[in-house]
N, C-alpha and C positions, 0 to 999 in steps of 0.2 A: 291703654285700651280701657274703654269704661264698662267694665262689671266686674262685680265684688269679688274678690279674693281675699284669703286668710290662710296664715300660715305660723306655725309654732303655738307657742303659748300666749294666751292674752288673757287679762280681765274680763270680769263679767260686763263692765259698764268703763268706757272711756274715762280719762281724766279723773280717776282713781287710784286709791293705793293697790300696789301690785309689787308684793315683797318677794324679795330672794329667798332661797331656804336660809341663809343664814341670816336672815333679818331686816336686810338691807332692802332698797326700795329699787326697782328696776326703773330707769329713766324714760320717760315717754319723750317721743320727737313726733309732730306732726309736721310732715313733710306735702307741702301743696301748691298748686300754680295758681297764677293770676290771685295773688294774696290769698284771702280765705273763702274767693267763689270760683275757682279751678276744681279740678280733681284734688282726690289727697288720698293719702296712706297714714296710718301710724302706726309708728316703730318703736319696741320697747327694748333698749340697749341696758348692757351691763355697765356703763358709764357714761357720764354724760357727754355729748358729743361736741362740745364747746370745750373740752378740756384741752387744750393745745399748749403744748411745752412752748414749740418756738414756731415762728414762720418766716419766711424770707422769698423774695423772688427768684424763680428758677430760669424762666427764657420769656424773651418775647417772641413769638410766634405768629406776626401779622405777616400776611402773604406778601409776597413780591410779584406784583402784575407787571404786564408789558405793555406798552403804549400800542393802541391798534391803530395801525400804518395802513389796513385793505379790510374790507367787507366781504369775507369770502367764506366758505364751507372749510370746515378743518377736519383733519384724520389725525389721532395721537393713538401710536401703538404703545400700549403700557405695558405689552410682555416685554419690551426693551429695558423697563425701569429696573434699576438695578437691586438685588434683593439686599436686604439689611434692615437694621433699627429693631424696635418693637413695635407692638401692635398700636402704638400711640405716634411716638416721634420716629417710627418708619414710614409713616405717612408720606405720599406725594402727592401735595395738591396740584390738581390741574386746571381746575376751573371755577369762579367763586363770584360772588357779588354781595350787598349787604343782607341778604337773605339766607343764603345757603351757600355751600361749599361743597366741591366734588374733590375725594381723593382715592390713592389706590395704594395698597400695601400688601408688602409681602415679606413679613419680620421673620428674622433669623434669631432674634436675641429674646427673653424672656423678661418679662414686667416683674422688675424687684420692687415696685413701689404700686401705688392706687391710684385712680383717676377718677376727675369729677369734673363733668362741663358743665360750668355754671353759665354757658351763654345761651343754650338750646338743648333742643334734642338730636338724637343722633340714629343713623339707620346704617347698620353695618351689613353689608350684603356679602356671604361666604360665595367665593367663586369656585375655591379648591380648599381642602382641608377637615381636619375634625379637632376639636377641642371643646373646651369651656368657656362660658362667659360665667363669669364669679361676679356676685354682687351683691350688697347689704340685704337686698331681699332674698337671696338664695342663687343657686347655681342652674342654669341652661346649658344643657349640651347643643353643639351647633354640628353643623354637617354640611355639605356642598348643597347650594339652593336657599337655605336659610336666609330670611331677613331676621337679623336683631334689632329690636326695637327699644331704645335705652333713653328713658326720661331724662329731662334736664335734673343737674342734681344728682344723680345717681351716682353713687361710689362704685367702681367694678375693678376688674383686671381681665383680660382675655388672655386664654392659658390653653396654646395649641399642644395639641397632642401629636399631631403630625403637621409638616408643612403645609402652612397655609395661604391664602391670597385672599384680599378682601376689597370690593368697593364701600367706600363709606361716603354719606351724605351727613352734613352736619349743618344743622338749622340753627336760626336765630329765635326760633319760637317750635312750637308743638307740632308734631307728625302725628296724624290721625285718620283713621279710616274717612273717606270721600264722605260728606253728609248725606248725600241722593242714597247711599246703601244703608242708612240709619233711620229709625223712626225717632219720634219725640223723647222717647226715653233711652235712645241710643244703643237699642237693640239692632244689631243686621238682619236686615229685611232679606225677604226670598228671592229678590233679583241679584242681590249682592253675590260676586263670583266667589266669596269665600264666608265661612262664616265663626261664630264663637267656637265651634267644634275643631276648628283648624287651628285655633290658635294655642300655643303651648307658653304656660305660665312657667316660673321657677320650679325645678322639679324637687328641690330638696332644701334644706334650711340649715346650713351647718353654722353654729354656734362657736365662734373663737372665744376664747377668754386668756388668751396669751398676753404676757406684758412682756415689753421691751422697747425696742425703737422702730417705729412704724411711719411712714411716709405716704401721705395722701397730697399727689400733684392735683390742683384746682385751676381751669382756667376759667378767666374772667377779662370780657374784652380783648381776647386776642394776646393776653400774657397769663401765663403760668405761674402760679405759685405754690411752694412748697409747704404741707404743714406736717409738723412731725407731732406724734402722739406716744404715751408710753404703754399703750393697749392696741391689740387688733382691731382696726374698724369694723369688721364683721362681727360684733358682738352682740347683736340682734338676736333676741329669744321668740320675737312674734312679730307680726305684722299683720294688720289687714286694711283692705280698703280699694282704690280704685286706680291708683297712680303703682306701676309696678314695670321693670322691662318685660318684654314676650318674645316669642320667636313664631314667624311663620313663613312656611315655605312655599317657595314659588312654584314648586310641583304641587300646592294644595290649591293653587289659584285655577279657578274653571274659566276658561275662557268663554266670551259671550260672542256667538257666531250669528250670520245673516243671509238671507238670498243674494246682498250683495255687497260690496267691500263696505266694513264697518268702521268709522273713524276713531282714533287714538284715544278719547276718553272711555272707550270701554276695557280699554285696557288697564285704567288706573286703580292704584293699590292702595295709594297713601295720599294724603293732602296736607300740606304746609301755606307758611303765610307766601303768598305769590309764587308759588311753585305746586308741582304734583309729580307724583313716581307712579309710573306704569310697568306693566310686566307684559312681555311678550313672551308668550309659551308656546307650545305645540299644538295645534287647533286643526281642525277642518275647515278646509277653505269654503268662499261662498257658493252657494249651490242654486243658484239662476242657472238657467242654462246658457245664456247669455254672459256671463260675470266675467269681469276681469279682477283676479284677486290680487293683485300687486296694486298698491297704492296709488291712486291718482296725484299729479304733480299740486302742490299745494304751499302756499305763500305762508310764511310766519310772520304776520305782519306785527302783532302784538306779543310774542314770545320766542324765546332759544330753547332749542328742541335738540338736546343731547341724548346720545345712544351709547351705550356699553354692550359690548356683543360678547355674551357669555358662550355660548355653545352654537351648533347646528348651522345650517348653511342659510343665510339670511336672503329671504326671496327677493327683495328688492336691490341688492348690493352686490357689487363685485370688488374684488382687491380688499376685503374686511376679513381681518383674523380674531381669532379668539384674544380677548381683552382689548380691543381696538375701541377707541372712543371719538363718535365722531359729535361733530358741532356744527348743527344748521342754524346760522344767527337770523334772528328777525330782519326782515324788510328785503328779501331775496329768496325766489322759490326755490323749491327743490324737491325732488322726487326719484323713481326708479332710474338706475343706469341701464345706458343702451341696451335694447334686446331683453329686457328685465320683465316689461309688460308683455311682449309675445310670448315670452317663457313662460310666464305662469299662467296662459289660459289653458284651461283644461283640466289643471292640476286639481288634486282633490285634499291635500292636506300639506301643512309646512312644518318641522321640527327645530325651527328656530327657537331660541331662548336668550333674550336680551331684557335690561333695565333702562327704563326710558327716564331719564329727569327733564321737564319743561318746565321753562321759568317764564316770569311774566316781567320781568326786569332783565337789561341786557347782560350776560355773563362775562368775566373778563377772562384772559387766558394768562397764566404763570410761565414764569420761566421754565420750571419744570417740564410743563406742557411743549413748549416751542423742541427743547431738546431732543423729542423722540415724535416730532412731527414728520408727516407724509406729505411733502410740499407738491405732491402731482395731484395731489386729492380733487382741487376745482377744477381740474382739465379733465376728470374722469368722467364726465358727462359728454363730453366731444364723441362724435362718430369716430369709429376705427379709420385710420388713414388708408387709402388703396395704396 
């Protein structure tokens, strides 16, 4: 998120001597994107971050997709996925392409290591639970409805305090607020459905000076490698800049409404390379006297549409459950289920809550997703048999 932040202790000027109380130097690290032309932050460590004792390959995590045998709408009931694993290796990947992948996770095991995604940014949506996102930049507490945005290369671990459930979107590039919400300086504009005041940055910076055996698992090109250090990776005494993890609650997203039905771009929350993330939140319906609040039938001729259902009664769907994922692929039309258009007329508001991922390249389905597919979904638009 491109606005300046600072935490902890810093020297007056960058790239100058910064001494510890014992007379040694703190180690300056410039962490940036796009070489030296993207956003960056500068961190000051007790130890050189390059001081690795041992490295080795940990696991190949390339996804196993299934071959497409039919072009159809699909419904996956993710609450049927068995709980288990930790917040990283407990992720069950559902869909993906070369730009972005989507997973669900309901961990039951703690992370006894630290993690760093060197492939791209991550957005972790908190469906259920509370806990902490602990990072090299400091700690963010999380609660239901939070989007946790974790920049590429950030060392972190997720520590639930109660049973948690996450939707995870992993990008091959950066994830940012849409350009149309920002001015040329990066500031969010008045028409944006959220502003900087809604953004939660790390709340506290806890500097660790412990020594011992610490593992950081780094993912690069879908392979995870283990790096072993003799010191705690969260040894930062201070940092400043424009690159850091942050949280945005979906409950702070202010919906844009109109006299007639507004298209999905009004719900957009984040943008990535060849995809967008949208938030469907409780809102007033359209207020034209003849308005039809339910969406019109539409054809995704250049995008795949994925909806993750969080809470409430999604007004255009039936047979959908909490934790459902629907995939409406490009090339074929979709829209309200039978009776939903008529039922929406005259209604004043909706209490639905959902996260949408629209991709501009086709998504592929994993074996994990097929195990929890509702195979009757494509036929759910047929009229009831008499």
